[in-house]
N, C-alpha and C positions, 0 to 999 in steps of 0.2 A: 583627238586625232581625227583628221579629215579622212573619210572613207569615200573612195571614188566608186560609183556604181558601175557594174558591168553592162555591156551592151544589151544583154537579155532583160535586165531590169528596166533599162531605159525603153526598150522595145515594148515591154508590158505596159509601162506608163502611157506610151503613145497609143497602144491598142485600146486601152481603157478610154482615152479621150476620143479616138475615132469611134468607138462604140457608143459613147454618149451622144455624139453628133449624129450618128446613124439612127439612134432611137428618136431623136428630134425629127429627123427626116421621115421616119416611119409614122410618127404621130401626125405630121403634116399630111402624109399620104392618106391616113385614115380619117382626116377631117378635123384635126385639132385647129382651134381658132387662132393660130399663131402666124398666119400668113404675112402679117406686117413685119415679122422678124426675118423673113427670107426673101430671096430673089429681089433684093433691093426695096422691098415693100411696094413694088410697082404693080403687082398683079393680084393683090389681096381683094377678096370680095367683101361686100358690106357686112357679112356675118363673121368676117375674120378668117375664113377658110380660103384655100387655093382653088382655082378652077381645075377641072379634071386633067387637062394636059400638064399642069404644073404638079398635080398630085402624082401623076405617072413619072414625072421628072424626079420627084422626091424619092420614089421607089428606086429608080436608077441610081440616084445619089447615095442612098443607103447601101445598096449593093456594092457600089464603088468604094465606099468608106470601109466596108467589111473586107473587101479585097485588099485595100491599102493596109489595114491592120494585119492581115495574114502575111503579106509581103514583108512588112517591117518585123513581125515576129520571127519569120524565117531568117531574114537578114541578121537579126540580133542573136540568133541561135536559141531563142526561147522555144521554138518548135521546129521539127524537121531537121534535115541534115544538109540541105543544099544552100545554106546562107552564103557560101563563097562562090556560088555559080555566077557567071557573067550576067545571065538574065536577071537574077534576083538583085544583083548589085545595080544594074542599070535601072531596073524598075524602082528601086529605092530612091535613086536620084530623081527619077521622073516624079515620084510622089513629093519629094522636097520642092521641086519646081512648081508642081501643081498647087501645093499648099501656099507657096509664096504668092502665086497669082491669086489664089483664093483670098489671101489676106488683103490684097489690094482691092478686090471686088467687094469684100465685106466693108472696107473702109468707105466705100461709096454708098452704102446702104442708107436709107432714110431714117431707120429706127436706131436708137442708141444701143439696143441689144445686139443688133447686127454689127454696128460700127465698133463697139467696145468689147462686148463679151465674145462674139464669134470671131472678130478679127484678133482679139487677144489669144483665143484658143488656137487659131491658125498659126500665130507667131510661135506659140509654144510647140505646136506640132512641127513647124519648120525646124526649130532647134532640136527637138528630140529625134526627129527622123534624120537630120544631118549627122547627129552623133552616131546613130546606129549605122547609117550608110557609110560613114568614115571608118567606124570601128570593125564592122563585120561581126561574125559570130563570136560569142564569148568562149 
């Protein structure tokens, strides 16, 4: 028998994926030599790291991804009690739109990791976040 997952479970899956991407951004900010996998591969230095301004950008991206995870967890009813609020509902759809745009920008990246892996993750996040945004709290 097919069991349909509730919104909280879908929200948790999205939060885990957001968390994984946030960890990647933190690693970039700390100097991991994976700069060719991010920002279209256009700003990577010879040693594979990002320049300081883009490291700061990665810190901001990580924080934004954590915020996205929290909003989706609230909307799905996995945490908190305000998943039905208008603000949370609107923010969840903003996240869906942001991730759709992010998919398009990832597809323009130079490196296959950005084009296929990160774009694929973004597509999955669009789907998961859309489900949560539509369903609301479980």
